[in-house]
C-alpha positions in Angstrom: 18.7 -0.3 5.0 17.5 -0.9 1.4 16.4 -4.5 2.4 14.5 -3.1 5.4 12.8 -0.5 3.1 12.0 -3.2 0.5 10.6 -5.5 3.2 8.4 -2.7 4.5 7.2 -1.9 1.0 6.4 -5.5 0.4 4.3 -5.7 3.6 2.6 -2.4 2.8 2.0 -3.6 -0.8 0.5 -6.9 0.4 -1.9 -5.1 2.7 -3.0 -2.7 0.0 -3.3 -5.1 -2.9 -7.0 -5.3 -2.9 -7.3 -1.7 -4.1 -4.5 -1.7 -6.7 -6.3 -1.7 -10.0 -6.2 2.1 -10.3 -5.6 5.2 -8.2 -8.6 6.1 -6.2 -10.7 8.8 -7.8 -11.5 10.3 -4.5 -7.9 10.7 -3.4 -7.2 13.9 -1.4 -4.3 16.1 -2.2 -1.1 14.5 -0.7 -2.7 11.0 -0.4 -0.3 8.1 -1.0 -1.4 4.8 -2.4 0.4 1.6 -3.4 -0.1 0.0 -6.8 1.6 -2.6 -9.0 4.4 -1.2 -11.1 2.6 -2.3 -14.3 -0.2 0.3 -13.6 0.5 3.6 -15.3 0.9 6.5 -12.8 -2.2 8.7 -13.3 -2.0 12.3 -14.3 -1.5 14.5 -11.2 0.4 11.8 -9.3 4.2 11.1 -8.9 6.0 7.9 -7.9 7.4 8.3 -4.4 8.8 4.8 -3.6 9.4 1.4 -5.2 9.5 -2.1 -3.8 8.7 -5.7 -4.2 5.5 -7.7 -3.5 4.8 -11.3 -4.5 1.2 -10.3 -5.0 2.1 -8.3 -8.1 3.5 -11.4 -9.8 7.0 -10.6 -10.8 9.3 -13.7 -10.8 12.7 -12.0 -11.0 12.4 -10.0 -7.7 12.7 -6.7 -9.6 10.8 -3.8 -8.1 7.2 -4.4 -9.0 5.1 -2.1 -6.7 5.2 1.6 -6.3 3.7 4.2 -4.0 2.2 7.1 -5.8 1.3 10.5 -4.3 -1.6 12.8 -5.4 -0.2 16.2 -6.1 -3.3 17.8 -7.6 -4.7 20.3 -5.2 -1.6 20.9 -3.0 -1.0 24.6 -2.3 1.6 26.7 -4.1 4.9 26.5 -2.2 4.5 22.8 -1.2 7.7 20.8 -1.5 7.6 17.1 -2.3 10.2 14.4 -2.7 9.5 12.2 -5.8 11.1 9.5 -7.9 12.3 10.4 -11.3 10.4 7.4 -12.8 7.5 9.6 -13.9 7.2 13.2 -15.1 6.0 15.8 -12.6 2.8 17.7 -13.4 2.6 21.2 -14.8 2.9 23.8 -12.1 5.7 22.0 -10.4 9.5 22.5 -10.8 12.5 20.4 -9.8 14.6 22.3 -7.3 17.1 19.4 -6.8 17.9 15.9 -8.1 19.6 13.2 -6.1 20.0 9.4 -5.6 17.4 7.6 -3.5 17.4 3.9 -2.6 13.6 4.0 -2.4 13.4 5.1 -6.0 15.3 2.2 -7.6 12.7 1.2 -10.3 14.9 -1.1 -12.3 17.4 -3.8 -11.2 21.0 -2.7 -11.5 20.0 1.0 -11.9 23.3 2.2 -10.5 23.7 5.2 -8.3 22.7 7.9 -10.7 20.3 10.6 -9.6 16.8 9.0 -9.7 14.8 11.4 -7.5 13.7 15.0 -7.4 12.8 17.6 -4.8 9.7 19.3 -6.4 8.1 22.6 -5.5 4.6 23.8 -6.5 4.9 27.2 -8.2 1.5 27.7 -9.8 
């Protein structure tokens, strides 16, 4: 299952590589975009999935692309699943933590909790 998810992420990442230099300024609340892992996740976004793409030039096959989700503007009460590889924005609280194969951001990361269920509270 992890290989299938990684392959899907690689294909999605390859298709989206032309717009990867930064998160789009006009992103709507809830929009998800793919970027190279070396790009800092912008304020108001969280990482939601990690994968591999040859187009982000990583030679050791470590996760090198990530999908990020725009949280700014989502209504109070919204629940989002996010990777623990970035901090969540103010106004959000973690209601649960768990392990997700899609949130493995580092090789040999083990099976420790690496994801959160987040809820917008303000």
